[in-house]
VODREN-255898 format. One record per residue (C-alpha): residue in three letters; chain; x, y, z. Coordinates in nm, 2 decimals. Layout:
BEGIN
SITE	r	c	px	py	pz
SITE	ALA	A	X	Y	Z;
...
***
This chain:
BEGIN
SITE	r	c	px	py	pz
SITE	MET	A	4.42	-2.44	4.39;
SITE	LYS	A	4.34	-2.40	4.02;
SITE	PHE	A	4.00	-2.52	3.90;
SITE	ASN	A	4.01	-2.83	3.68;
SITE	LEU	A	3.99	-2.74	3.31;
SITE	LYS	A	3.96	-3.10	3.20;
SITE	PRO	A	3.60	-3.16	3.08;
SITE	ARG	A	3.45	-3.44	3.29;
SITE	ASP	A	3.12	-3.62	3.31;
SITE	VAL	A	2.90	-3.49	3.59;
SITE	PRO	A	2.54	-3.60	3.68;
SITE	LYS	A	2.29	-3.44	3.45;
SITE	LEU	A	2.02	-3.25	3.62;
SITE	ILE	A	1.71	-3.04	3.53;
SITE	THR	A	1.52	-2.86	3.81;
SITE	LYS	A	1.30	-2.56	3.81;
SITE	HIS	A	1.60	-2.33	3.86;
SITE	ARG	A	1.91	-2.53	3.75;
SITE	LYS	A	2.02	-2.72	3.44;
SITE	ILE	A	2.34	-2.91	3.38;
SITE	VAL	A	2.33	-3.11	3.05;
SITE	THR	A	2.69	-3.13	2.94;
SITE	LYS	A	3.03	-3.22	3.06;
SITE	ILE	A	3.18	-2.96	3.30;
SITE	PRO	A	3.36	-2.75	3.19;
SITE	VAL	A	3.19	-2.76	2.86;
SITE	PRO	A	3.45	-2.90	2.61;
SITE	GLU	A	3.36	-2.63	2.35;
SITE	SER	A	3.43	-2.36	2.62;
SITE	ILE	A	3.80	-2.44	2.66;
SITE	GLN	A	3.90	-2.26	2.34;
SITE	THR	A	3.74	-1.93	2.47;
SITE	LEU	A	3.91	-1.97	2.81;
SITE	GLU	A	4.25	-2.03	2.65;
SITE	LYS	A	4.19	-1.73	2.41;
SITE	ILE	A	4.12	-1.50	2.71;
SITE	ARG	A	4.43	-1.63	2.89;
SITE	LYS	A	4.64	-1.57	2.58;
SITE	TYR	A	4.54	-1.21	2.53;
SITE	GLU	A	4.46	-1.10	2.88;
SITE	SER	A	4.63	-1.14	3.22;
SITE	SER	A	4.60	-1.51	3.31;
SITE	ASN	A	4.42	-1.46	3.64;
SITE	VAL	A	4.09	-1.51	3.45;
SITE	MET	A	4.17	-1.88	3.48;
SITE	GLU	A	4.15	-1.85	3.86;
SITE	GLN	A	3.77	-1.81	3.83;
SITE	LEU	A	3.52	-2.08	3.77;
SITE	PRO	A	3.54	-2.21	3.41;
SITE	VAL	A	3.20	-2.10	3.29;
SITE	ILE	A	3.14	-1.90	2.97;
SITE	TRP	A	2.86	-1.66	3.04;
SITE	ASP	A	2.62	-1.62	2.74;
SITE	LEU	A	2.33	-1.45	2.91;
SITE	ALA	A	2.21	-1.37	3.26;
SITE	LYS	A	1.86	-1.30	3.37;
SITE	ASP	A	1.73	-1.22	3.72;
SITE	TYR	A	1.91	-1.48	3.94;
SITE	GLN	A	2.03	-1.72	3.67;
SITE	ILE	A	2.35	-1.75	3.45;
SITE	CYS	A	2.33	-1.94	3.12;
SITE	ASP	A	2.59	-2.06	2.88;
SITE	GLU	A	2.52	-2.13	2.51;
SITE	TRP	A	2.52	-2.50	2.55;
SITE	GLY	A	2.20	-2.53	2.77;
SITE	ASN	A	2.35	-2.51	3.12;
SITE	VAL	A	2.18	-2.29	3.38;
SITE	TRP	A	2.33	-2.19	3.72;
SITE	ILE	A	2.17	-2.02	4.02;
SITE	ASP	A	2.39	-1.71	4.08;
SITE	PHE	A	2.52	-1.66	4.43;
SITE	THR	A	2.76	-1.38	4.33;
SITE	SER	A	2.56	-1.10	4.18;
SITE	THR	A	2.88	-1.05	3.99;
SITE	ILE	A	3.05	-0.95	4.32;
SITE	PHE	A	2.75	-0.75	4.44;
SITE	VAL	A	2.69	-0.54	4.13;
SITE	THR	A	2.36	-0.69	4.01;
SITE	ASN	A	2.17	-0.65	4.34;
SITE	ALA	A	1.85	-0.57	4.14;
SITE	GLY	A	1.90	-0.89	3.94;
SITE	HIS	A	2.06	-0.96	3.60;
SITE	GLY	A	1.89	-0.78	3.31;
SITE	ASN	A	1.64	-0.60	3.54;
SITE	LYS	A	1.35	-0.48	3.33;
SITE	PHE	A	1.37	-0.13	3.46;
SITE	VAL	A	1.74	-0.10	3.39;
SITE	ILE	A	1.69	-0.24	3.04;
SITE	LYS	A	1.40	0.00	2.96;
SITE	ARG	A	1.62	0.30	3.05;
SITE	LEU	A	1.92	0.17	2.86;
SITE	GLN	A	1.70	0.10	2.55;
SITE	GLU	A	1.57	0.46	2.56;
SITE	MET	A	1.92	0.59	2.56;
SITE	LEU	A	2.03	0.36	2.28;
SITE	ASN	A	1.73	0.46	2.07;
SITE	LYS	A	1.81	0.83	2.09;
SITE	PRO	A	2.11	0.76	2.04;
SITE	LEU	A	2.33	0.93	2.30;
SITE	LEU	A	2.64	0.72	2.36;
SITE	HIS	A	2.87	0.97	2.54;
SITE	SER	A	2.86	1.32	2.68;
SITE	TYR	A	3.18	1.37	2.89;
SITE	SER	A	3.08	1.60	3.19;
SITE	TYR	A	2.84	1.80	2.98;
SITE	ALA	A	2.48	1.83	3.10;
SITE	THR	A	2.22	1.57	3.00;
SITE	LYS	A	1.87	1.52	3.11;
SITE	ILE	A	1.93	1.16	3.22;
SITE	ARG	A	2.22	1.28	3.45;
SITE	GLY	A	1.99	1.53	3.62;
SITE	GLU	A	1.71	1.27	3.66;
SITE	PHE	A	1.95	1.01	3.80;
SITE	LEU	A	2.11	1.25	4.05;
SITE	GLU	A	1.77	1.38	4.17;
SITE	LYS	A	1.65	1.02	4.23;
SITE	LEU	A	1.97	0.92	4.40;
SITE	ILE	A	1.97	1.21	4.65;
SITE	ASP	A	1.59	1.16	4.70;
SITE	MET	A	1.64	0.79	4.79;
SITE	THR	A	1.94	0.82	5.01;
SITE	PRO	A	1.95	0.96	5.37;
SITE	ASN	A	1.86	1.33	5.38;
SITE	TYR	A	2.20	1.44	5.51;
SITE	LEU	A	2.35	1.33	5.18;
SITE	LYS	A	2.28	1.64	4.97;
SITE	LYS	A	2.51	1.61	4.67;
SITE	ALA	A	2.71	1.36	4.46;
SITE	SER	A	3.01	1.35	4.24;
SITE	LEU	A	2.99	1.09	3.96;
SITE	PHE	A	3.26	0.85	3.84;
SITE	SER	A	3.30	0.53	3.65;
SITE	SER	A	3.46	0.29	3.91;
SITE	GLY	A	3.46	0.24	4.28;
SITE	THR	A	3.84	0.30	4.31;
SITE	GLU	A	3.80	0.63	4.12;
SITE	ALA	A	3.54	0.73	4.38;
SITE	SER	A	3.78	0.63	4.66;
SITE	GLU	A	4.05	0.85	4.51;
SITE	ARG	A	3.80	1.14	4.51;
SITE	ALA	A	3.71	1.09	4.87;
SITE	ILE	A	4.08	1.08	4.96;
SITE	LYS	A	4.13	1.42	4.79;
SITE	LEU	A	3.83	1.58	4.95;
SITE	SER	A	3.95	1.45	5.29;
SITE	ARG	A	4.29	1.60	5.24;
SITE	ILE	A	4.15	1.94	5.13;
SITE	TYR	A	3.91	1.94	5.43;
SITE	GLY	A	4.20	1.88	5.67;
SITE	LYS	A	4.42	2.15	5.52;
SITE	ASN	A	4.14	2.40	5.58;
SITE	PHE	A	4.23	2.37	5.95;
SITE	SER	A	4.60	2.32	5.93;
SITE	PRO	A	4.86	2.23	5.67;
SITE	GLU	A	4.96	1.93	5.89;
SITE	LYS	A	4.61	1.79	5.92;
SITE	LYS	A	4.65	1.54	5.65;
SITE	PHE	A	4.65	1.19	5.81;
SITE	ILE	A	4.40	0.95	5.67;
SITE	VAL	A	4.34	0.64	5.89;
SITE	GLY	A	4.22	0.32	5.73;
SITE	GLY	A	4.18	-0.03	5.87;
SITE	GLU	A	4.40	-0.33	5.83;
SITE	GLY	A	4.25	-0.58	5.58;
SITE	ASN	A	4.01	-0.32	5.44;
SITE	TYR	A	3.99	-0.27	5.07;
SITE	HIS	A	3.90	0.05	4.87;
SITE	GLY	A	4.02	-0.03	4.52;
SITE	LYS	A	4.33	-0.10	4.31;
SITE	THR	A	4.46	0.25	4.22;
SITE	MET	A	4.75	0.39	4.42;
SITE	GLY	A	4.57	0.61	4.67;
SITE	ALA	A	4.30	0.36	4.73;
SITE	GLN	A	4.55	0.09	4.80;
SITE	MET	A	4.76	0.30	5.03;
SITE	VAL	A	4.45	0.40	5.24;
SITE	GLY	A	4.34	0.03	5.24;
SITE	GLY	A	4.50	-0.23	5.46;
SITE	GLN	A	4.58	-0.51	5.23;
SITE	ASN	A	4.96	-0.50	5.25;
SITE	LYS	A	5.04	-0.75	4.98;
SITE	GLY	A	4.84	-0.55	4.73;
SITE	LYS	A	5.06	-0.24	4.77;
SITE	GLU	A	5.41	-0.39	4.77;
SITE	TRP	A	5.45	-0.26	4.41;
SITE	ILE	A	5.41	0.10	4.52;
SITE	GLY	A	5.75	0.14	4.68;
SITE	ASN	A	5.73	0.48	4.85;
SITE	LEU	A	5.41	0.46	5.05;
SITE	ASP	A	5.25	0.78	5.17;
SITE	PRO	A	5.35	0.81	5.54;
SITE	ASP	A	5.04	1.01	5.61;
SITE	MET	A	4.81	0.71	5.52;
SITE	VAL	A	4.81	0.47	5.81;
SITE	GLN	A	4.59	0.18	5.94;
SITE	MET	A	4.45	0.07	6.27;
SITE	PRO	A	4.39	-0.30	6.34;
SITE	PHE	A	4.06	-0.43	6.23;
SITE	PRO	A	3.86	-0.55	6.53;
SITE	TYR	A	3.78	-0.90	6.41;
SITE	PRO	A	3.51	-1.07	6.62;
SITE	TRP	A	3.75	-1.35	6.73;
SITE	ASN	A	4.00	-1.10	6.86;
SITE	VAL	A	3.73	-0.90	7.03;
SITE	GLU	A	3.60	-1.21	7.20;
SITE	LYS	A	3.95	-1.29	7.34;
SITE	SER	A	4.02	-0.93	7.45;
SITE	ASN	A	3.74	-0.89	7.70;
SITE	LEU	A	3.72	-0.53	7.59;
SITE	THR	A	3.43	-0.34	7.44;
SITE	GLY	A	3.45	-0.20	7.09;
SITE	GLU	A	3.47	0.15	7.23;
SITE	GLU	A	3.76	0.05	7.45;
SITE	ILE	A	3.94	-0.11	7.15;
SITE	PHE	A	3.90	0.20	6.95;
SITE	TYR	A	4.06	0.43	7.21;
SITE	LYS	A	4.34	0.17	7.26;
SITE	ASP	A	4.40	0.17	6.88;
SITE	LEU	A	4.41	0.55	6.89;
SITE	LYS	A	4.67	0.54	7.17;
SITE	ASP	A	4.88	0.30	6.96;
SITE	LEU	A	4.87	0.54	6.67;
SITE	GLU	A	5.00	0.81	6.90;
SITE	GLN	A	5.28	0.59	7.02;
SITE	ARG	A	5.37	0.54	6.65;
SITE	GLY	A	5.44	0.92	6.64;
SITE	ILE	A	5.11	1.03	6.48;
SITE	LYS	A	4.96	1.34	6.62;
SITE	LEU	A	4.59	1.27	6.66;
SITE	SER	A	4.50	1.63	6.60;
SITE	GLU	A	4.64	1.59	6.25;
SITE	ILE	A	4.39	1.32	6.15;
SITE	ALA	A	4.19	1.45	5.85;
SITE	ALA	A	3.97	1.15	5.81;
SITE	PHE	A	3.89	0.79	5.90;
SITE	PHE	A	3.82	0.55	5.61;
SITE	VAL	A	3.59	0.26	5.70;
SITE	GLU	A	3.49	-0.03	5.48;
SITE	SER	A	3.14	-0.09	5.61;
SITE	PHE	A	3.22	-0.47	5.62;
SITE	GLN	A	3.52	-0.67	5.50;
SITE	GLY	A	3.40	-0.85	5.19;
SITE	TRP	A	3.57	-1.19	5.22;
SITE	GLY	A	3.36	-1.28	5.52;
SITE	GLY	A	3.10	-1.02	5.56;
SITE	ILE	A	3.27	-0.90	5.88;
SITE	PHE	A	3.13	-0.59	6.04;
SITE	TYR	A	3.30	-0.37	6.30;
SITE	PRO	A	3.16	-0.37	6.65;
SITE	LYS	A	2.88	-0.11	6.66;
SITE	ASP	A	3.03	0.07	6.96;
SITE	TYR	A	3.37	0.08	6.80;
SITE	ILE	A	3.23	0.29	6.51;
SITE	GLN	A	3.01	0.50	6.74;
SITE	ALA	A	3.32	0.59	6.94;
SITE	MET	A	3.50	0.67	6.61;
SITE	ARG	A	3.21	0.90	6.51;
SITE	LYS	A	3.21	1.08	6.84;
SITE	TRP	A	3.59	1.13	6.84;
SITE	SER	A	3.60	1.25	6.48;
SITE	GLU	A	3.32	1.50	6.54;
SITE	ASN	A	3.50	1.64	6.85;
SITE	ASN	A	3.83	1.66	6.66;
SITE	LYS	A	3.72	1.80	6.32;
SITE	SER	A	3.80	1.47	6.13;
SITE	LEU	A	3.58	1.32	5.86;
SITE	LEU	A	3.42	0.98	5.89;
SITE	VAL	A	3.41	0.82	5.54;
SITE	PHE	A	3.23	0.50	5.47;
SITE	ASP	A	3.32	0.28	5.17;
SITE	GLU	A	2.99	0.13	5.05;
SITE	ILE	A	3.12	0.01	4.71;
SITE	GLN	A	3.04	-0.35	4.79;
SITE	ALA	A	2.81	-0.30	5.09;
SITE	GLY	A	2.55	-0.05	4.96;
SITE	PHE	A	2.22	-0.06	4.78;
SITE	GLY	A	2.02	-0.31	4.98;
SITE	ARG	A	2.28	-0.59	5.00;
SITE	THR	A	2.26	-0.62	5.38;
SITE	GLY	A	1.88	-0.55	5.42;
SITE	LYS	A	1.94	-0.17	5.47;
SITE	PHE	A	2.00	0.07	5.19;
SITE	PHE	A	2.36	0.13	5.32;
SITE	ALA	A	2.53	-0.12	5.54;
SITE	TYR	A	2.68	0.16	5.77;
SITE	GLU	A	2.32	0.22	5.89;
SITE	TYR	A	2.37	-0.08	6.12;
SITE	TYR	A	2.61	0.14	6.32;
SITE	ASP	A	2.35	0.41	6.38;
SITE	VAL	A	2.59	0.69	6.29;
SITE	VAL	A	2.58	0.97	6.03;
SITE	PRO	A	2.88	0.97	5.80;
SITE	ASP	A	3.05	1.27	5.63;
SITE	LEU	A	3.12	1.11	5.30;
SITE	VAL	A	2.98	0.78	5.14;
SITE	ILE	A	3.17	0.61	4.86;
SITE	CYS	A	2.94	0.41	4.62;
SITE	GLY	A	2.99	0.18	4.33;
SITE	LYS	A	2.90	-0.16	4.20;
SITE	ALA	A	2.52	-0.19	4.27;
SITE	ILE	A	2.46	0.18	4.22;
SITE	SER	A	2.36	0.08	3.87;
SITE	SER	A	2.32	-0.30	3.88;
SITE	ALA	A	2.49	-0.30	3.54;
SITE	MET	A	2.69	-0.02	3.39;
SITE	PRO	A	3.02	0.12	3.52;
SITE	LEU	A	2.91	0.39	3.77;
SITE	SER	A	3.03	0.52	4.11;
SITE	ALA	A	2.97	0.82	4.33;
SITE	VAL	A	3.08	1.01	4.64;
SITE	LEU	A	2.79	1.14	4.84;
SITE	GLY	A	2.80	1.40	5.12;
SITE	GLU	A	2.70	1.74	5.25;
SITE	SER	A	2.71	2.01	4.98;
SITE	GLU	A	3.00	2.20	5.14;
SITE	LEU	A	3.21	1.88	5.14;
SITE	ILE	A	3.14	1.79	4.78;
SITE	GLU	A	3.20	2.15	4.68;
SITE	LEU	A	3.55	2.16	4.85;
SITE	ASP	A	3.69	2.08	4.50;
SITE	PRO	A	3.43	2.16	4.24;
SITE	THR	A	3.68	2.15	3.95;
SITE	TYR	A	3.69	1.77	3.91;
SITE	THR	A	3.62	1.61	3.57;
SITE	SER	A	3.58	1.24	3.49;
SITE	THR	A	3.58	1.13	3.12;
SITE	HIS	A	3.31	0.87	3.17;
SITE	GLY	A	3.17	0.98	3.51;
SITE	GLY	A	2.80	1.04	3.46;
SITE	HIS	A	2.80	0.86	3.12;
SITE	PRO	A	2.45	0.87	2.98;
SITE	PHE	A	2.42	0.49	2.97;
SITE	ALA	A	2.55	0.46	3.33;
SITE	CYS	A	2.30	0.72	3.45;
SITE	ALA	A	2.02	0.55	3.26;
SITE	SER	A	2.12	0.22	3.42;
SITE	GLY	A	2.14	0.39	3.76;
SITE	LEU	A	1.80	0.55	3.73;
SITE	GLY	A	1.64	0.22	3.62;
SITE	ASN	A	1.81	0.05	3.91;
SITE	LEU	A	1.67	0.29	4.16;
SITE	GLU	A	1.33	0.25	4.01;
SITE	ALA	A	1.36	-0.12	4.05;
SITE	PHE	A	1.46	-0.08	4.42;
SITE	GLU	A	1.15	0.14	4.47;
SITE	LYS	A	0.90	-0.07	4.28;
SITE	GLU	A	1.02	-0.42	4.38;
SITE	ASN	A	1.10	-0.33	4.75;
SITE	LEU	A	1.44	-0.49	4.72;
SITE	VAL	A	1.58	-0.36	5.04;
SITE	GLU	A	1.29	-0.51	5.24;
SITE	GLU	A	1.32	-0.83	5.03;
SITE	ALA	A	1.68	-0.87	5.13;
SITE	LYS	A	1.60	-0.83	5.50;
SITE	ARG	A	1.31	-1.08	5.47;
SITE	LYS	A	1.52	-1.34	5.30;
SITE	GLU	A	1.79	-1.31	5.56;
SITE	LYS	A	1.58	-1.54	5.78;
SITE	ILE	A	1.56	-1.80	5.51;
SITE	VAL	A	1.94	-1.81	5.47;
SITE	PHE	A	1.99	-1.84	5.85;
SITE	THR	A	1.74	-2.12	5.87;
SITE	GLU	A	1.92	-2.32	5.60;
SITE	ILE	A	2.27	-2.26	5.72;
SITE	GLU	A	2.18	-2.36	6.07;
SITE	LYS	A	2.12	-2.71	5.92;
SITE	TRP	A	2.48	-2.71	5.79;
SITE	ARG	A	2.61	-2.62	6.13;
SITE	GLU	A	2.42	-2.90	6.30;
SITE	LYS	A	2.53	-3.16	6.05;
SITE	PHE	A	2.89	-3.04	6.00;
SITE	PRO	A	3.01	-2.88	6.33;
SITE	GLU	A	3.36	-2.98	6.26;
SITE	ARG	A	3.36	-2.78	5.94;
SITE	ILE	A	3.15	-2.46	6.01;
SITE	GLU	A	3.36	-2.23	6.23;
SITE	ARG	A	3.12	-1.93	6.23;
SITE	VAL	A	2.85	-1.77	6.02;
SITE	ILE	A	2.81	-1.39	5.97;
SITE	GLY	A	2.53	-1.24	5.78;
SITE	HIS	A	2.29	-0.95	5.72;
SITE	GLY	A	2.03	-0.94	5.44;
SITE	LEU	A	2.16	-1.14	5.15;
SITE	LEU	A	2.52	-1.11	5.25;
SITE	PHE	A	2.67	-1.41	5.43;
SITE	GLY	A	3.01	-1.54	5.51;
SITE	VAL	A	3.04	-1.90	5.61;
SITE	PHE	A	3.38	-1.98	5.77;
SITE	ILE	A	3.50	-2.32	5.67;
SITE	LYS	A	3.77	-2.47	5.90;
SITE	LYS	A	4.00	-2.76	5.91;
SITE	PRO	A	3.86	-3.03	6.14;
SITE	GLY	A	3.99	-3.01	6.49;
SITE	THR	A	4.14	-2.66	6.44;
SITE	ASP	A	4.03	-2.30	6.41;
SITE	GLU	A	4.23	-2.27	6.09;
SITE	LEU	A	4.03	-2.18	5.78;
SITE	ASP	A	4.04	-2.44	5.50;
SITE	ASN	A	4.10	-2.26	5.17;
SITE	GLU	A	4.14	-2.58	4.96;
SITE	PHE	A	3.82	-2.75	5.10;
SITE	THR	A	3.63	-2.43	5.04;
SITE	ASP	A	3.75	-2.41	4.68;
SITE	GLN	A	3.64	-2.77	4.64;
SITE	ILE	A	3.29	-2.68	4.76;
SITE	VAL	A	3.28	-2.39	4.51;
SITE	GLU	A	3.39	-2.62	4.22;
SITE	LEU	A	3.15	-2.90	4.31;
SITE	ALA	A	2.86	-2.65	4.35;
SITE	MET	A	2.94	-2.53	3.99;
SITE	GLU	A	2.90	-2.89	3.87;
SITE	LYS	A	2.56	-2.90	4.04;
SITE	GLY	A	2.43	-2.58	3.90;
SITE	VAL	A	2.52	-2.31	4.15;
SITE	PHE	A	2.77	-2.03	4.07;
SITE	SER	A	2.98	-1.90	4.36;
SITE	ILE	A	3.23	-1.64	4.46;
SITE	ARG	A	3.58	-1.76	4.52;
SITE	THR	A	3.73	-1.57	4.81;
SITE	GLY	A	4.06	-1.76	4.85;
SITE	MET	A	4.03	-1.71	5.22;
SITE	GLY	A	3.84	-2.02	5.35;
SITE	THR	A	3.50	-1.86	5.34;
SITE	LEU	A	3.19	-1.92	5.14;
SITE	LYS	A	3.07	-1.57	5.05;
SITE	LEU	A	2.70	-1.59	4.96;
SITE	GLY	A	2.54	-1.30	4.77;
SITE	PRO	A	2.26	-1.38	4.53;
SITE	PRO	A	2.06	-1.11	4.36;
SITE	LEU	A	1.80	-0.95	4.59;
SITE	ASN	A	1.52	-1.06	4.37;
SITE	ILE	A	1.59	-1.43	4.38;
SITE	PRO	A	1.27	-1.63	4.44;
SITE	ASP	A	1.25	-1.80	4.78;
SITE	ASP	A	1.24	-2.15	4.64;
SITE	ALA	A	1.55	-2.08	4.42;
SITE	LEU	A	1.73	-1.94	4.73;
SITE	VAL	A	1.65	-2.26	4.93;
SITE	GLU	A	1.74	-2.48	4.63;
SITE	GLY	A	2.08	-2.31	4.59;
SITE	LEU	A	2.16	-2.33	4.96;
SITE	SER	A	2.07	-2.70	4.96;
SITE	VAL	A	2.33	-2.76	4.69;
SITE	TYR	A	2.60	-2.62	4.92;
SITE	GLU	A	2.48	-2.86	5.19;
SITE	ASP	A	2.50	-3.15	4.95;
SITE	CYS	A	2.85	-3.05	4.86;
SITE	LEU	A	2.95	-3.03	5.22;
SITE	LYS	A	2.81	-3.38	5.27;
SITE	GLU	A	2.97	-3.53	4.96;
SITE	LEU	A	3.32	-3.38	5.02;
SITE	THR	A	3.32	-3.47	5.39;
SITE	ASN	A	3.23	-3.83	5.32;
SITE	LYS	A	3.49	-3.84	5.05;
SITE	ASN	A	3.76	-3.71	5.28;
SITE	ASN	A	3.66	-3.95	5.56;
SITE	ARG	A	3.70	-4.26	5.34;
***
């Protein structure tokens, strides 16, 4: 489904948190959308047709007077809110110096950010390598994993990912990940990067097996595929699959941790989308009650500027101390990262995300009661929720109907993530006020009601 680019009359509305005062899409916005499509890859037109002019806290504004409640956090980057005052203060200081670039050379802001980052993360994470994007950090973790394995044996080079997991769009990240369509272009895939099935909850429910039993079954299947388990250098785990907020069974990951420790294999968690308070814990992997070897961070590490990192024990980070990254540790990025961590500290954003989890569950339960034929399941922690929208009378997810909800919500002043998978993925900034959170969720309920009634006519 492509979103409708024909400007149309929609009900005008002005509430405390939303404002729609024009046709949607705004007629004057079409020229900009077409310009972007002309000069950039056309997939920009697959997103909601809203021209962002400014964004503050939990709201997105265009230049024609419309205001949306944001339920995307720009795909979980702006966890501390758009234009957070602590972030802006630190960026302004850097601009006023000015210090606009520094390569990998030492800067005071780099040292301050790294010190704060290591201080605020679990105490077993001692050092960090800084980069500019999540996929770049994934590549770094792949390299460290391979070097680690080769310290034991030249053949200890297998990296095991999960089917459906995502670690970025660069070649190594895609080969470790489990989204097969995304790597068809590569051609010659690395035979030492393999995947185990993701234990989706609906499959676990049917299996009558524990997560631990499924893990050892999956290991055995790897062995039957000709992979020597002793040659596994690392497991790469996406802490949850983003399209539905789907976590692994806790005992599956705990079994993986135990096995990897006993077999000198690393356990690497991808927290690019999951980290920095999104789930009501600083890192989402903390729900599994395990200690990782490496943690890949990105997105909300700065709540604004391009920044990513690999965190781990000192000896692991130092396995390859020769790396350089042209924009890794950029002064603006480090300033943004430091301001972001200050915001988390002073505004209690991790605790706020956990507290607001109850509000979201309460509201979504109303949807389930009113639309049981549409809501297949709900998964959520903190301010991360996946609402699975199904076709009536089936267990099949309804991509088209979900896109209709996303589009109608836009017309009513709520901006949403489009997953293309039949799920509503909800992720507002962690500093969203309670009443704005409830108001935004009530819009989705209205959309469900309106579209269900329309389809039943």
